[in-house]
C-alpha positions in Angstrom: -12.0 3.3 12.4 -8.8 3.8 10.4 -6.9 6.5 12.1 -3.6 6.7 10.3 -1.7 5.4 7.3 2.1 5.4 7.1 4.1 4.8 3.9 7.8 4.3 4.0 10.5 3.3 1.6 12.4 0.2 2.7 15.4 -0.9 0.7 15.7 -4.6 1.7 18.0 -6.6 -0.5 16.7 -9.9 -1.7 18.8 -13.0 -1.1 19.0 -13.4 -4.8 18.1 -10.9 -7.5 15.7 -12.1 -10.2 15.0 -10.9 -13.6 11.8 -10.2 -15.4 11.5 -9.0 -19.0 12.0 -5.3 -18.2 14.0 -5.2 -15.0 16.4 -6.8 -12.6 14.7 -7.0 -9.2 16.9 -6.6 -6.2 14.9 -4.9 -3.5 11.4 -4.7 -1.9 10.7 -1.0 -1.8 7.5 0.1 -0.1 5.9 -0.8 3.2 2.6 0.4 4.4 1.0 0.4 7.8 -2.6 1.0 8.6 -3.6 1.9 12.2 -7.0 1.7 13.8 -8.6 3.4 16.9 -8.7 0.0 18.5 -4.9 -0.2 18.5 -4.7 -2.7 15.6 -1.9 -2.4 13.0 -2.0 -4.0 9.6 1.1 -4.2 7.4 1.3 -4.4 3.6 4.1 -4.2 1.1 4.8 -3.8 -2.6 7.7 -4.0 -4.9 7.0 -1.4 -7.5 8.9 -1.7 -10.7 9.1 1.6 -12.6 10.3 -0.2 -15.7 7.2 -2.4 -15.6 4.4 -0.4 -14.1 5.6 3.1 -14.2 5.4 3.4 -10.4 8.4 4.3 -8.4 8.7 3.8 -4.7 9.1 7.5 -3.9 6.1 8.4 -6.0 4.0 5.8 -4.3 4.8 7.2 -0.9 3.6 10.7 -2.0 0.4 9.4 -3.6 -0.4 7.4 -0.5 0.2 10.3 1.8 -1.6 12.9 -0.3 -4.4 10.9 -1.9 -5.0 7.4 -0.4 -4.7 8.3 3.3 -7.2 11.2 3.3 -9.6 8.9 1.4 -9.7 6.1 3.9 -8.9 7.7 7.3 -12.1 7.5 9.3 -13.5 4.5 7.5 -14.3 1.2 9.1 -11.6 -1.4 8.3 -14.3 -4.0 8.1 -16.1 -2.2 5.3 -13.8 -3.5 2.5 -16.3 -2.5 -0.2 -16.3 1.1 0.9 -12.5 1.2 1.3 -12.1 -0.2 -2.2 -14.4 2.4 -3.6 -12.6 5.2 -1.7 -9.2 4.0 -3.0 -10.6 3.7 -6.5 -11.8 7.2 -6.4 -8.5 8.6 -5.0 -6.0 6.5 -6.9 -7.4 4.8 -10.0 -7.7 7.9 -12.1 -3.9 8.3 -11.7 -3.3 4.8 -13.0 -1.5 3.6 -9.9 -1.9 -0.1 -9.1 0.7 -1.0 -6.5 -0.8 1.3 -3.9 -3.5 -1.4 -3.5 -1.0 -3.0 -1.2 -2.7 -1.0 1.5 -5.7 -3.3 1.1 -3.4 -6.1 2.2 -2.6 -4.1 5.3 -6.3 -3.6 6.0 -7.0 -7.3 5.5 -4.0 -8.0 7.8 -6.0 -6.1 10.5 -9.1 -8.3 9.9 -7.0 -11.4 10.1 -5.5 -10.2 13.4 -9.0 -10.0 14.9 -9.9 -13.6 13.9 
């Protein structure tokens, strides 16, 4: 079972900034960890661009702690369909997209087992 989710802001400079139409990207900003009762840890990350998606790193951390974590804690990390449904119910109505990085963290757990 998923027992804990941690979301942190990490300001990690890129070797070289790059530009997209609406922003100059210089940092990866959000890292997530998903923990299971078997001691497995999955890691995911996202680089939210407020100018592009409307999602800022600090807002993502709050949404994850207040909405996403309670929706998936206690779920089986192998039941991706149920996890996606739980995330959709908790996050999608708010319009947040980058928080789906936590699916990457859960898939990381599944890969660790293989």
